[in-house]
C-alpha positions in Angstrom: 0.0 0.0 0.0 1.4 3.4 -1.0 1.7 6.1 1.7 0.4 9.6 1.1 3.0 12.4 0.5 5.9 9.9 0.6 8.8 9.9 -1.8 9.3 6.6 -3.8 12.3 5.5 -5.9 11.4 3.5 -9.0 14.1 1.4 -10.6 13.4 0.6 -14.3 15.0 -1.7 -16.8 14.1 -3.5 -20.0 14.9 -6.6 -21.9 14.9 -7.2 -25.7 13.8 -3.6 -26.3 15.5 -2.9 -29.6 13.3 -2.8 -32.7 15.2 -5.4 -34.8 17.0 -7.7 -32.3 15.4 -11.0 -33.4 13.7 -11.4 -30.0 9.9 -11.4 -30.3 9.2 -10.8 -26.6 10.1 -7.5 -24.9 9.9 -7.0 -21.2 9.8 -3.7 -19.3 10.0 -3.8 -15.5 10.0 -1.5 -12.5 10.9 -2.2 -8.9 10.0 0.5 -6.3 10.3 1.3 -2.6 10.1 4.3 -0.3 13.2 6.5 -0.5 13.6 6.4 3.3 14.3 2.6 3.2 16.5 2.6 0.1 19.8 2.6 2.0 18.7 -0.4 4.1 17.6 -2.3 1.0 21.0 -1.6 -0.7 22.9 -2.7 2.4 20.9 -5.9 2.7 21.6 -6.9 -0.9 25.3 -6.2 -0.3 25.3 -8.3 2.8 23.8 -11.2 0.8 26.6 -10.8 -1.8 29.3 -11.0 0.9 27.6 -13.9 2.6 27.9 -15.9 -0.6 31.6 -15.1 -1.1 31.0 -12.4 -3.7 32.4 -8.8 -3.6 29.9 -6.3 -2.3 30.1 -4.5 -5.7 29.3 -7.7 -7.6 26.6 -6.9 -10.2 23.5 -9.0 -10.1 22.3 -9.8 -13.6 20.0 -12.3 -15.1 22.6 -13.2 -17.7 25.0 -14.3 -14.9 22.6 -16.8 -13.3 24.4 -20.2 -13.3 24.5 -23.4 -11.2 27.5 -22.2 -9.4 25.7 -19.1 -8.1 22.1 -20.5 -7.8 22.1 -20.4 -4.0 23.0 -16.7 -4.1 20.3 -15.8 -6.7 17.7 -17.8 -4.8 18.5 -15.8 -1.6 18.1 -12.6 -3.6 14.7 -13.7 -4.8 13.6 -14.7 -1.3 14.8 -11.3 -0.1 12.5 -9.6 -2.6 9.5 -11.6 -1.6 10.2 -11.4 2.1 10.7 -7.6 2.1 7.3 -5.8 2.4 8.9 -2.5 1.2 9.7 -3.9 -2.3 7.2 -4.0 -5.2 7.6 -5.0 -8.8 5.6 -4.6 -12.0 6.4 -5.8 -15.5 4.8 -5.3 -18.9 5.4 -8.1 -21.4 5.1 -7.2 -25.1 4.5 -10.3 -27.2 4.7 -10.6 -31.0 7.1 -7.6 -31.2 7.6 -8.4 -34.9 4.0 -7.5 -35.6 4.5 -3.9 -34.6 3.4 -1.6 -37.5 4.3 1.9 -36.5 3.5 3.3 -39.9 -0.2 2.7 -39.3 -0.2 5.4 -36.6 0.3 9.1 -37.1 3.6 10.5 -35.7 4.7 7.1 -34.3 8.0 5.4 -34.6 9.7 2.9 -32.3 10.9 5.6 -29.9 7.4 7.1 -29.4 5.9 3.6 -29.0 8.6 2.9 -26.4 7.5 5.9 -24.3 3.9 4.6 -24.6 5.0 1.3 -23.2 6.8 2.9 -20.3 3.7 4.9 -19.5 1.8 1.6 -19.6 4.4 0.2 -17.1 4.4 3.1 -14.7 0.8 4.4 -14.8 -0.3 1.8 -12.4 2.5 2.6 -10.0 1.8 6.3 -9.6 -0.5 7.7 -6.9 -1.5 11.4 -7.1 -0.5 12.1 -3.4 2.9 10.5 -3.6 6.1 11.7 -5.2 8.5 9.7 -7.4 12.0 9.6 -8.7 12.6 7.2 -11.6 16.0 5.6 -12.3 16.6 3.9 -15.6 19.6 1.8 -16.5 21.8 3.7 -18.9 21.9 1.8 -22.2 23.5 4.1 -24.7 24.6 7.6 -25.6 21.0 8.6 -26.3 19.9 7.9 -22.7 20.0 11.6 -21.7 17.7 12.6 -24.6 15.3 9.8 -24.0 14.9 10.4 -20.2 14.0 14.1 -20.8 11.3 13.0 -23.3 10.1 10.2 -20.9 9.9 12.7 -18.0 7.8 15.0 -20.1 5.5 12.2 -21.4 4.9 10.9 -17.9 4.3 14.3 -16.3 1.9 15.4 -19.0 -0.1 12.2 -18.8 -0.6 12.9 -15.1 -1.3 16.6 -15.6 1.9 17.1 -13.5 3.1 20.0 -15.5 5.1 21.4 -12.6 6.8 18.0 -12.0 5.5 17.8 -8.4 4.5 14.1 -8.6 7.3 12.8 -10.9 10.2 14.7 -9.4 13.0 13.3 -11.5 13.9 10.9 -14.2 17.5 10.0 -14.6 19.8 7.4 -16.1 22.2 5.5 -13.9 24.7 2.7 -14.2 23.2 -0.5 -12.9 26.4 -1.7 -11.3 26.1 1.1 -8.8 22.4 0.6 -7.9 21.6 -2.7 -6.1 17.8 -2.5 -6.5 18.2 -1.9 -10.3 20.1 -5.1 -10.3 17.3 -6.9 -8.5 14.9 -5.4 -11.1 17.1 -6.8 -13.9 16.9 -10.3 -12.3 13.1 -10.3 -12.1 12.7 -8.8 -15.6 15.0 -11.5 -17.0 13.0 -14.3 -15.3 9.7 -13.0 -16.6 11.1 -12.5 -20.1 12.8 -16.0 -20.1 9.6 -17.7 -19.1 7.6 -15.9 -21.8 10.1 -16.6 -24.5 9.6 -20.3 -23.8 13.3 -20.9 -23.1 14.5 -23.9 -21.2 18.2 -24.1 -21.9 19.5 -23.1 -18.4 18.6 -25.4 -15.5 19.7 -22.7 -13.0 17.4 -20.1 -14.6 14.5 -22.6 -14.7 15.1 -23.3 -11.0 14.9 -19.6 -10.2 11.8 -19.2 -12.3 10.2 -22.1 -10.4 11.0 -20.4 -7.1 9.5 -17.1 -8.3 6.4 -18.9 -9.4 6.1 -20.6 -6.0 6.6 -17.5 -3.9 4.4 -15.3 -6.1 1.6 -17.8 -6.7 1.7 -16.8 -10.4 2.7 -18.6 -13.6 4.4 -15.5 -15.0 2.6 -16.3 -18.2 -0.6 -14.3 -17.7 -1.6 -10.9 -16.2 -2.3 -10.4 -12.6 -5.0 -8.2 -11.0 -4.4 -4.5 -11.6 -3.9 -3.8 -7.9 -1.4 -6.6 -7.2 1.5 -4.7 -5.7 4.1 -7.4 -5.1 4.5 -9.1 -8.5 2.3 -7.2 -10.9 2.2 -8.4 -14.5 0.5 -7.0 -17.6 0.6 -8.4 -21.2 0.4 -6.3 -24.3 0.1 -7.6 -27.8 0.0 -5.5 -31.0 -3.3 -5.0 -32.8 -5.5 -6.9 -30.3 -7.7 -3.9 -29.7 -7.2 -3.9 -25.9 -7.2 -0.7 -23.9 -3.4 -0.3 -24.2 -3.1 -1.2 -27.9 -1.2 1.0 -30.4 
């Protein structure tokens, strides 16, 4: 449950987001918590790293999940589900190859990308709370894209003075523990929905997330689910969030 007039930090990442990357499932995800507990959350993740013999600055990444580190990654997943301060939402875009931006006026892949981020975050925002959004820095265009995203999100909420969405900035994920946890959860949701089974360690982690969440990860949850919230978007299906 969100608390009135509180400041929240929202950590966002994405998987298979490029227009022509041969991956037909794209996943956007956001993990959020109160700003006042952020330091404690960071410290606890670092403690788990050290407990498992890893440097405190080890970067958690879905692509690094392996049998040798499965106990570590399982403890990170358990930490997320045990910690009441942490919440996660993902939007899974299926059939990405069916996108047809030309059918829509003034739309290209970038503008559609902003629409999908709005779809991701619109459920997170409450009008009497404030938010700072942190996105993993992907490329040299990150600065330009976050300015546009900040404007899009604020305008959609009639937050023209940027009182609700205080800040949107790009950061390096290796410096932000909760962005790393977001990457792990996004990777698991995306892997499950791409139908991949090649890594036994990743499948074991997905099984744990399914057990702890009570969800298959393959279908949407209730809109107000605030621990593991999932939404699925498919091009040209005529749903409320279609192009």
